[in-house]
C-alpha positions as CSV (number, residue, x, y, z in Angstrom):
1,M,57.1,10.8,23.3
2,N,59.3,14.0,23.2
3,A,60.5,15.9,20.3
4,S,62.7,18.9,19.8
5,T,62.3,21.4,17.1
6,N,64.5,24.7,16.8
7,G,65.6,24.3,20.3
8,T,61.9,24.2,21.6
9,Q,60.6,20.9,23.4
10,H,57.2,19.7,22.6
11,V,55.3,16.9,24.2
12,M,53.3,14.6,21.8
13,Q,50.5,12.6,23.2
14,G,48.5,9.5,22.0
15,W,44.8,9.0,22.5
16,T,43.0,11.5,24.8
17,S,39.5,11.0,26.0
18,S,37.0,13.7,25.8
19,P,36.2,15.9,28.9
20,D,33.1,14.5,31.0
21,Q,31.1,17.8,30.9
22,R,28.8,18.8,28.1
23,G,28.9,22.1,26.3
24,T,25.7,24.2,25.2
25,I,26.5,23.4,21.5
26,D,26.7,19.6,22.2
27,I,23.3,19.7,23.7
28,L,21.8,21.9,21.0
29,F,23.4,19.8,18.2
30,S,22.3,16.4,19.6
31,C,18.6,17.8,20.2
32,C,18.2,19.5,17.0
33,L,19.7,16.6,14.9
34,T,17.5,14.1,16.7
35,T,14.2,16.2,16.0
36,L,15.1,16.9,12.6
37,L,15.8,13.3,11.8
38,C,12.7,12.0,13.5
39,C,10.8,14.8,11.6
40,W,12.1,14.2,8.1
41,T,12.1,10.3,8.1
42,S,8.5,9.9,9.7
43,V,6.7,12.2,7.2
44,C,4.8,10.8,4.1
45,P,3.7,13.3,1.8
46,N,0.6,12.6,-0.6
47,V,1.0,12.0,-4.4
48,P,1.7,15.1,-6.2
49,A,-0.4,16.3,-9.2
50,K,0.9,15.1,-12.8
51,N,2.0,18.6,-13.7
52,D,3.8,19.3,-10.3
53,S,7.6,19.6,-10.4
54,K,10.0,17.8,-8.5
55,W,10.5,21.0,-6.2
56,M,6.7,21.0,-5.5
57,Q,7.0,17.4,-4.4
58,L,9.9,18.2,-2.0
59,Q,7.8,21.3,-0.9
60,D,5.1,18.9,0.2
61,K,7.5,16.8,2.3
62,M,8.9,20.0,3.8
63,N,5.4,21.3,4.6
64,L,4.8,18.1,6.8
65,A,8.4,18.5,8.3
66,F,7.7,22.1,9.2
67,M,4.1,21.1,10.6
68,G,5.8,18.6,12.8
69,L,8.2,21.3,14.0
70,L,5.5,23.7,14.7
71,G,3.6,21.0,16.9
72,P,4.0,17.2,16.6
73,E,0.3,16.9,17.9
74,F,-0.8,18.3,14.2
75,L,1.2,15.5,12.8
76,L,-0.1,12.9,15.0
77,M,-3.7,13.9,14.3
78,L,-3.0,13.8,10.5
79,A,-1.4,10.3,10.7
80,L,-4.1,9.0,13.1
81,G,-6.9,10.3,10.7
82,Q,-5.3,8.7,7.5
83,W,-4.8,5.5,9.4
84,A,-8.3,5.3,10.5
85,S,-9.5,6.1,7.1
86,A,-7.3,3.2,5.7
87,R,-8.8,0.8,8.3
88,R,-12.4,1.9,7.4
89,S,-11.7,1.3,3.7
90,V,-10.1,-2.1,4.2
91,K,-13.0,-3.2,6.3
92,M,-15.5,-1.9,3.7
93,F,-13.8,-3.5,0.7
94,R,-13.3,-6.9,2.3
95,A,-17.0,-6.9,3.5
96,A,-17.8,-6.7,-0.1
97,G,-15.4,-9.6,-1.0
98,Y,-12.4,-7.8,-2.2
99,E,-10.0,-9.7,0.1
100,Q,-6.8,-8.5,-1.8
101,W,-7.3,-4.9,-0.6
102,T,-4.8,-4.2,1.9
103,M,-3.8,-1.3,4.1
104,T,-1.2,-0.3,1.5
105,H,-4.0,-0.1,-1.2
106,A,-6.0,2.1,1.2
107,F,-3.3,4.4,1.9
108,F,-2.2,4.6,-1.7
109,A,-5.8,5.6,-2.7
110,D,-6.3,8.2,0.2
111,M,-3.1,10.0,-0.8
112,G,-4.1,10.6,-4.2
113,G,-2.4,7.6,-6.1
114,I,-5.6,6.8,-8.1
115,M,-7.0,9.3,-10.7
116,L,-10.2,9.0,-12.5
117,Q,-10.7,10.0,-16.1
118,T,-14.2,10.6,-17.3
119,P,-15.5,11.7,-20.6
120,G,-15.1,15.5,-21.1
121,Y,-14.0,16.2,-17.7
122,P,-10.6,16.7,-16.3
123,E,-9.1,13.7,-14.4
124,F,-9.2,14.1,-10.5
125,P,-8.2,12.0,-7.7
126,V,-10.5,9.5,-5.9
127,D,-9.8,8.5,-2.4
128,A,-10.6,4.7,-1.2
129,E,-14.1,5.6,-0.2
130,Q,-15.0,7.2,-3.6
131,L,-13.4,4.2,-5.4
132,Y,-15.5,1.8,-3.5
133,Y,-18.7,3.9,-4.4
134,L,-17.5,3.7,-8.1
135,I,-17.2,0.0,-8.0
136,D,-20.3,-0.7,-6.0
137,K,-22.3,1.4,-8.5
138,R,-20.9,-0.4,-11.5
139,Y,-19.1,2.7,-12.8
140,I,-15.8,0.9,-13.1
141,E,-14.5,-2.5,-12.3
142,Y,-12.4,-3.3,-9.5
143,P,-8.7,-2.1,-10.5
144,D,-6.1,-4.7,-11.0
145,I,-3.5,-3.0,-8.8
146,H,-1.2,-5.5,-6.8
147,K,0.5,-4.3,-3.5
148,A,3.8,-5.3,-5.1
149,D,3.2,-2.6,-7.8
150,I,2.5,-0.1,-5.1
151,D,5.7,-1.2,-3.2
152,D,7.7,-0.7,-6.3
153,K,6.7,3.0,-6.3
154,N,7.8,3.4,-2.5
155,K,11.0,5.2,-2.1
156,S,11.5,4.6,1.6
157,D,15.0,5.5,2.5
158,G,16.2,2.5,4.7
159,L,19.5,3.9,5.5
160,A,18.0,7.2,6.8
161,R,15.6,5.4,9.0
162,L,18.3,3.3,10.4
163,I,20.3,6.3,11.2
164,T,17.5,7.9,13.0
165,V,16.6,4.7,15.0
166,C,20.2,4.6,16.2
167,Q,20.1,8.4,17.1
168,T,16.9,8.2,18.9
169,L,17.9,5.2,20.8
170,W,21.2,6.7,21.7
171,F,19.4,10.0,22.8
172,T,16.7,8.1,24.9
173,I,19.2,6.0,26.7
174,S,21.3,8.9,27.6
175,C,18.4,11.1,28.9
176,V,17.2,7.9,31.0
177,A,20.5,7.3,32.3
178,R,21.3,10.8,33.4
179,P,18.8,11.2,36.4
180,L,19.9,7.7,37.4
181,Q,23.1,8.9,37.8
182,S,22.1,12.2,39.6
183,L,22.9,14.3,36.6
184,S,20.5,17.1,35.6
185,L,18.5,17.2,32.1
186,T,17.8,20.5,30.2
187,T,14.4,21.5,29.1
188,I,15.2,21.3,25.4
189,E,16.1,17.3,26.2
190,L,12.8,17.0,27.6
191,T,11.1,18.6,24.6
192,T,13.1,16.3,22.2
193,L,12.0,13.3,24.2
194,S,8.4,14.3,23.9
195,F,8.8,14.8,20.1
196,I,10.5,11.3,19.9
197,L,7.4,9.7,21.7
198,L,4.9,11.1,19.1
199,Y,7.0,10.6,16.1
200,L,7.3,6.8,17.1
201,F,3.4,6.5,16.9
202,I,3.3,8.6,14.0
203,S,5.6,6.1,12.0
204,F,3.5,3.1,13.4
205,A,0.1,4.9,11.9
206,W,2.0,5.5,8.5
207,R,4.0,2.3,8.4
208,H,1.9,1.1,5.4
209,K,1.8,4.3,3.6
210,P,4.0,4.5,0.5
211,I,6.8,7.2,0.8
212,D,7.6,9.9,-2.0
213,V,5.4,8.3,-4.7
214,S,5.7,10.8,-7.8
215,R,3.0,9.5,-10.3
216,P,-0.4,8.2,-9.8
217,L,-2.4,5.7,-11.6
218,T,-5.2,6.5,-14.0
219,L,-8.5,4.6,-14.1
220,H,-11.1,5.2,-16.9
221,T,-14.7,5.3,-16.9
222,T,-17.2,5.7,-19.8
223,T,-19.8,7.2,-17.5
224,P,-19.8,11.0,-17.6
225,I,-19.3,12.8,-14.3
226,S,-22.8,14.6,-14.8
227,R,-24.5,11.3,-14.9
228,I,-22.6,10.0,-11.5
229,H,-23.7,13.4,-9.9
230,S,-27.3,13.1,-10.9
231,E,-27.6,9.6,-9.8
232,G,-25.9,10.4,-6.5
233,P,-27.5,12.0,-3.4
234,P,-28.7,15.6,-3.3
235,S,-25.4,16.9,-2.2
236,A,-23.7,15.6,-5.3
237,R,-25.7,18.2,-7.4
238,A,-24.0,21.3,-5.8
239,P,-22.5,23.4,-8.7
240,T,-19.2,23.9,-7.0
241,K,-16.9,21.0,-6.1
242,A,-13.3,20.7,-4.9
243,W,-13.1,17.1,-6.0
244,G,-15.3,15.6,-8.5
245,L,-16.7,13.1,-6.0
246,D,-16.1,14.8,-2.8
247,F,-19.8,14.4,-1.9
248,I,-19.2,10.8,-1.0
249,S,-16.3,11.1,1.6
250,R,-16.2,14.7,2.8
251,R,-16.2,14.8,6.7
252,E,-15.7,18.0,8.5
253,Y,-13.3,16.7,11.2
254,F,-12.7,19.4,13.9
255,M,-8.9,19.4,13.1
256,S,-9.5,19.9,9.5
257,L,-11.6,22.9,10.3
258,F,-9.1,24.4,12.8
259,W,-6.2,23.9,10.3
260,S,-8.1,25.1,7.2
261,Y,-9.1,28.4,9.3
262,F,-5.5,28.8,10.5
263,T,-4.0,28.5,6.9
264,N,-6.6,30.4,5.3
265,L,-6.3,33.3,7.8
266,A,-2.5,33.3,7.1
267,Y,-3.2,33.6,3.4
268,T,-5.7,36.3,3.8
269,L,-3.2,38.4,5.9
270,H,-0.6,37.7,3.3
271,I,1.8,36.0,5.8
272,P,4.7,34.6,3.8
273,L,5.6,31.8,6.3
274,I,2.3,30.1,5.6
275,H,4.1,28.7,2.5
276,L,6.1,26.5,5.0
277,F,3.1,24.7,6.3
278,T,0.9,24.1,3.2
279,R,0.6,24.4,-0.6
280,R,-2.6,25.4,-2.0
281,I,-4.8,24.0,-4.9
282,T,-6.3,26.4,-7.4
283,S,-7.5,23.8,-10.0
284,R,-11.2,22.7,-10.3
285,P,-11.6,19.9,-9.7
286,H,-8.6,19.2,-7.5
287,D,-5.7,17.6,-9.3
288,R,-4.5,15.9,-6.0
289,I,-5.5,15.4,-2.5
290,R,-3.9,17.9,-0.2
291,T,-1.0,16.4,1.9
292,D,-2.4,18.4,5.1
293,H,-5.7,16.8,4.7
294,F,-7.1,15.8,8.2
295,A,-9.4,12.8,7.9
296,A,-11.7,11.8,10.5
297,T,-10.3,9.6,13.3
298,D,-12.2,6.7,14.7
299,A,-12.6,5.2,18.4
300,L,-9.6,3.0,18.2
301,S,-7.1,5.6,17.1
302,E,-8.7,8.0,20.0
303,V,-8.3,5.3,22.6
304,L,-4.7,4.7,21.5
305,S,-3.6,8.3,21.2
306,A,-5.2,9.4,24.6
307,P,-2.3,8.0,26.8
308,L,0.2,8.9,24.2
309,I,-0.8,12.6,24.3
310,G,-1.2,12.3,28.1
311,A,2.3,11.1,28.3
312,Y,3.5,13.9,25.8
313,A,1.8,16.5,28.3
314,V,3.5,14.9,31.4
315,I,7.1,15.0,30.0
316,F,6.8,18.7,30.0
317,A,5.5,18.6,33.7
318,L,8.7,16.8,34.6
319,A,10.6,20.1,34.5
320,W,8.2,21.7,37.1
321,D,10.8,22.0,39.8
322,F,13.8,22.5,37.3
323,E,15.9,25.6,38.2
324,F,15.4,28.4,35.5
325,P,17.6,31.4,35.0
326,S,14.6,33.7,36.3
327,R,11.4,33.1,38.1
328,V,9.5,34.4,35.1
329,E,10.8,31.6,32.8
330,Q,9.9,29.1,35.4
331,M,6.5,30.3,35.6
332,L,6.1,30.5,31.8
333,W,7.2,26.9,31.6
334,R,4.7,25.8,34.3
335,A,2.1,27.6,32.5
336,S,2.8,25.9,29.2
337,S,3.0,22.5,30.9
338,H,-0.4,23.2,32.5
339,D,-1.7,24.3,29.3
340,E,-0.6,21.0,27.6
341,L,-2.3,19.0,30.3
342,W,-5.5,21.0,30.1
343,R,-5.5,20.5,26.3
344,F,-5.2,16.8,26.9
345,E,-8.3,16.9,29.1
346,T,-10.1,19.1,26.8
347,F,-9.4,16.8,23.8
348,N,-10.6,13.7,25.7
349,V,-13.8,15.3,26.9
350,A,-14.6,16.9,23.5
351,E,-13.9,13.6,21.6
352,G,-16.0,11.6,24.3
353,K,-19.0,13.9,23.7
354,K,-18.7,13.6,20.0
355,S,-18.5,9.8,20.2
356,S,-21.6,9.4,22.3
357,H,-23.5,11.4,19.5
358,D,-21.9,9.7,16.6
359,D,-22.6,6.0,15.7
360,T,-20.9,6.0,12.4
361,G,-17.3,6.7,13.5
362,S,-17.2,10.0,11.9
363,R,-16.0,12.8,14.1
364,G,-16.6,16.4,13.9
365,V,-19.3,16.3,11.5
366,V,-20.9,19.8,11.3
367,D,-24.7,19.8,12.2
368,D,-27.5,20.0,9.6
369,A,-28.2,23.6,10.0
370,V,-24.7,24.7,9.5
371,R,-24.3,22.1,6.7
372,R,-27.2,23.6,5.0
373,G,-25.6,27.1,5.3
374,V,-22.2,25.9,3.9
375,E,-23.8,24.3,1.0
376,E,-25.8,27.4,0.2
377,Y,-22.6,29.5,0.4
378,V,-21.0,27.0,-1.9
379,A,-23.9,27.2,-4.3
380,R,-23.5,31.1,-4.6
381,P,-22.2,32.4,-7.8
382,R,-18.6,33.6,-8.0
383,P,-17.4,36.8,-9.6
384,A,-15.4,36.2,-12.7
385,S,-12.4,38.4,-11.4
386,G,-10.4,37.8,-8.2
387,D,-7.2,38.1,-6.6
388,P,-4.7,36.5,-9.0
389,A,-2.7,35.3,-6.1
390,F,-5.6,33.1,-5.1
391,G,-7.6,32.4,-8.3
392,D,-11.2,31.4,-7.3
393,C,-9.9,30.1,-3.9
394,A,-10.3,33.6,-2.2
395,Y,-13.8,33.0,-1.1
396,Y,-14.4,32.5,2.5
397,D,-17.3,30.9,4.4
398,D,-19.3,33.4,6.2
399,L,-20.6,31.1,8.9
400,C,-17.6,29.5,10.4
401,G,-14.8,31.2,8.7
402,I,-13.5,28.3,6.7
403,L,-12.5,28.2,3.1
404,L,-14.3,25.4,1.4
405,V,-11.7,23.6,-0.4
């Protein structure tokens, strides 16, 4: 169509197709959007404390999201451990005749959804194994909590997940189709594909976990906490406890030790960015279960995760012969890819050795000598004063460098 304005002729066009080539901003936008959507919609934070604000609840979710961006392997091991813990508790409850106990119940308890109120003692969260202990010892009755009541607390965003599924499908199909058409891929697209792979399994492991639950339920018992401790095993009588009943289900998984050391070292060095990955607890007993608490995995979760982590490492190796701006960048990429494959093999060997010495399914339990030393450290008297930024959480284990919280 032609038009004339002030003697100047202009050509007006109808629909015009986009150019075939991709720009840098197109690649960056697509990869960043896909990664952020996968990260945000797959994370499931634990239940906040009753006194926590909305901002603190949002911070817990952001902590998990930043952990996933730091390394999806961290988030994968977190989800696998919680999935294994939930399956253990379902097996335990149903063996005792509580057939109505489901994976949703197990996740709800393990995420701090159930608080216990005892006479003369602050209420504290109990996980599924601790709850079973209380029921088995007749301290409380089996709680009348229906799955529908827990689902009612679930604030899963179906629209956000639908958008994420569509985006990841489009991105994956696009990346698979390009090599088939003899077109090149970029390293950031391979990185995004590796993230998608792990986030799919993370979503699978957390499919029964309620999302964004803001208020826990409270159970009451007439039995004092001192009696529960006195009638428990010797480990229950240590004077300092993070949870009121942590002697029942505390397992020092290797990922838990590693993450605790990493976060506590960052707090000691006053690194401000550590607040992006974790939110500390200063109350005694704890008023919530930390969102970044790594539970022990089991044989099934490790068997399922082994090929997954292997595929994650192989995706990076696909760029082995890619063209890079410089030889140095190519060697750095190859070294990083080799490191991913090496860590995968190391993980399998380490877990295989632990499994051969552990018939209970608990991984990474510290040996008796270290445990005795840790318990002696916990039992030591604390000074009355301390750094106000840390409260009485600023005391570190002399043996393994881990803060016992």
